[in-house]
ZAMARGU-4260 file (C-alpha; in steps of 0.2 Angstrom, whole numbers, plus 5000, padded with zeros to 4 digits):
<rodrens>
0) 5608/5172/5244 | 5600/5177/5227 | 5597/5159/5222 | 5588/5157/5240 | 5577/5174/5240
5) 5572/5169/5221 | 5567/5152/5226 | 5555/5160/5240 | 5549/5173/5229 | 5546/5161/5214
10) 5537/5149/5226 | 5526/5166/5234 | 5522/5172/5219 | 5517/5157/5210 | 5505/5153/5226
15) 5497/5170/5225 | 5494/5170/5207 | 5482/5154/5210 | 5473/5163/5223 | 5471/5148/5235
20) 5475/5153/5254 | 5489/5142/5263 | 5474/5137/5275 | 5464/5130/5262 | 5478/5119/5254
25) 5469/5103/5263 | 5452/5105/5257 | 5453/5097/5239 | 5466/5090/5228 | 5463/5105/5215
30) 5469/5118/5229 | 5484/5107/5235 | 5489/5106/5217 | 5486/5124/5214 | 5492/5131/5230
35) 5508/5120/5234 | 5511/5108/5219 | 5513/5119/5205 | 5526/5131/5213 | 5536/5116/5218
40) 5535/5110/5199 | 5540/5128/5194 | 5554/5130/5207 | 5560/5112/5204 | 5562/5115/5185
45) 5573/5132/5190 | 5584/5126/5203 | 5589/5111/5190 | 5593/5124/5177 | 5602/5135/5189
50) 5612/5120/5198 | 5615/5114/5180 | 5622/5131/5173 | 5632/5133/5188 | 5641/5117/5188
55) 5637/5113/5207 | 5628/5097/5207 | 5640/5087/5214 | 5645/5098/5230 | 5627/5103/5233
60) 5621/5083/5233 | 5638/5075/5242 | 5649/5080/5255 | 5667/5073/5251 | 5669/5067/5269
65) 5657/5058/5280 | 5655/5065/5299 | 5666/5054/5311 | 5653/5051/5321 | 5637/5041/5314
70) 5627/5040/5332 | 5618/5057/5329 | 5609/5049/5316 | 5597/5045/5329 | 5589/5061/5328
75) 5581/5058/5309 | 5578/5039/5314 | 5566/5047/5326 | 5560/5058/5313 | 5555/5044/5301
80) 5547/5038/5317 | 5536/5053/5318 | 5532/5051/5300 | 5526/5034/5302 | 5515/5037/5316
85) 5507/5052/5304 | 5504/5039/5291 | 5497/5027/5302 | 5486/5041/5310 | 5480/5046/5293
90) 5461/5045/5287 | 5465/5036/5270 | 5444/5033/5268 | 5443/5053/5265 | 5456/5053/5250
95) 5451/5053/5233 | 5462/5051/5216 | 5464/5069/5215 | 5471/5073/5231 | 5482/5058/5231
100) 5489/5065/5216 | 5491/5081/5224 | 5500/5074/5238 | 5512/5064/5229 | 5519/5081/5220
105) 5521/5086/5238 | 5537/5075/5238 | 5547/5088/5227 | 5547/5099/5242 | 5562/5088/5248
110) 5571/5093/5232 | 5567/5109/5230 | 5569/5116/5249 | 5585/5105/5251 | 5592/5109/5236
115) 5589/5129/5238 | 5596/5127/5257 | 5606/5112/5261 | 5613/5111/5244 | 5615/5129/5235
120) 5616/5140/5250 | 5628/5127/5259 | 5639/5125/5244 | 5642/5144/5244 | 5643/5147/5264
125) 5657/5134/5265 | 5667/5145/5254 | 5667/5160/5267 | 5663/5152/5283 | 5665/5138/5297
130) 5654/5124/5296 | 5646/5129/5313 | 5639/5144/5304 | 5634/5134/5289 | 5623/5123/5300
135) 5617/5138/5308 | 5613/5148/5293 | 5606/5134/5281 | 5594/5129/5298 | 5589/5147/5302
140) 5586/5151/5282 | 5575/5137/5281 | 5565/5140/5295 | 5563/5158/5289 | 5557/5153/5273
145) 5542/5147/5280 | 5535/5165/5284 | 5528/5167/5268 | 5514/5155/5273 | 5508/5170/5285
150) 5508/5181/5269 | 5497/5166/5262 | 5485/5167/5275 | 5491/5155/5290 | 5490/5167/5307
155) 5506/5172/5313 | 5507/5163/5329 | 5506/5144/5321 | 5518/5152/5307 | 5531/5155/5321
160) 5530/5139/5328 | 5532/5133/5312 | 5547/5143/5309 | 5555/5136/5325 | 5551/5119/5321
165) 5557/5121/5305 | 5575/5126/5311 | 5575/5109/5322 | 5571/5100/5306 | 5583/5108/5296
170) 5596/5102/5309 | 5589/5085/5307 | 5592/5086/5287 | 5609/5094/5291 | 5615/5080/5302
175) 5608/5067/5289 | 5619/5074/5275 | 5633/5075/5286 | 5632/5057/5294 | 5628/5049/5276
180) 5638/5060/5265 | 5624/5064/5253 | 5610/5076/5252 | 5600/5063/5243 | 5593/5056/5260
185) 5589/5072/5267 | 5577/5076/5251 | 5569/5059/5253 | 5565/5061/5271 | 5560/5080/5270
190) 5548/5076/5255 | 5539/5060/5264 | 5538/5072/5281 | 5528/5086/5273 | 5519/5072/5264
195) 5514/5064/5280 | 5509/5081/5289 | 5497/5086/5275 | 5490/5068/5276 | 5487/5067/5293
200) 5478/5084/5294 | 5467/5077/5280 | 5449/5070/5284 | 5448/5064/5303 | 5465/5060/5310
205) 5466/5045/5320 | 5469/5044/5338 | 5488/5043/5337 | 5488/5061/5328 | 5496/5072/5340
210) 5508/5057/5346 | 5518/5061/5328 | 5521/5079/5332 | 5528/5075/5351 | 5539/5063/5343
215) 5546/5076/5332 | 5550/5088/5345 | 5559/5074/5354 | 5570/5071/5337 | 5573/5091/5337
220) 5579/5092/5355 | 5591/5076/5351 | 5596/5084/5335 | 5600/5102/5344 | 5610/5091/5357
225) 5620/5082/5344 | 5624/5093/5330 | 5640/5098/5336 | 5647/5080/5335 | 5644/5080/5316
230) 5651/5098/5313 | 5667/5094/5325 | 5682/5089/5312 | 5671/5094/5296 | 5684/5097/5281
235) 5671/5103/5269 | 5675/5121/5267 | 5676/5123/5248 | 5688/5136/5240 | 5678/5133/5222
240) 5664/5121/5220 | 5667/5119/5201 | 5681/5123/5189 | 5679/5141/5183 | 5665/5145/5195
245) 5665/5157/5211 | 5658/5146/5225 | 5647/5162/5229 | 5636/5170/5217
</rodrens>
């Protein structure tokens, strides 16, 4: 929890110091880099150092056993479809080199947020709690992480909607970890998902732009209905994630 709150605090402070409101991130490449990209770079460096010092890379990135049920990967597959719809609907003619470069930096969000929640937090929770609580708490805290967007200038109503969708998205990423046995695929999907959501909101979106959001909701519903199957029989509880290192901070 110290690592979780520390990451959220670092991201919030760096974003506040840049002075770019959350609602203005998509206006230019400079805004996107200063308002989001810079905090991700700082967070990624600090998380990498923390994970190395703890010796938690292996348990944070890999499960010992994959889920016995692989069919729930339907939910992540649907999210990939929504991602592709976002990219097809993007007004690429509105991009310049600076905005594209800043957008690429957004891919780091997959590394930072996944390592924080479904990586380090997950490892720690597994030393104390059953897997159902591990799923619920990592997904819930991932969703609540987005509350800082309201402090950054986003209205409360869309922020709460974002929190709810992030809980569902977190469930999709959790399923992807359990089915593949690795957090890396969740990092990749998460990074490209955020890239696509900022991309489709830049310029003039195509006629299918709203379809991506609808497909995402379908994926979330399927994920919530199927997550129990990847939790069932999970044998991932850890007494210690690394030699000589306690599982909880």
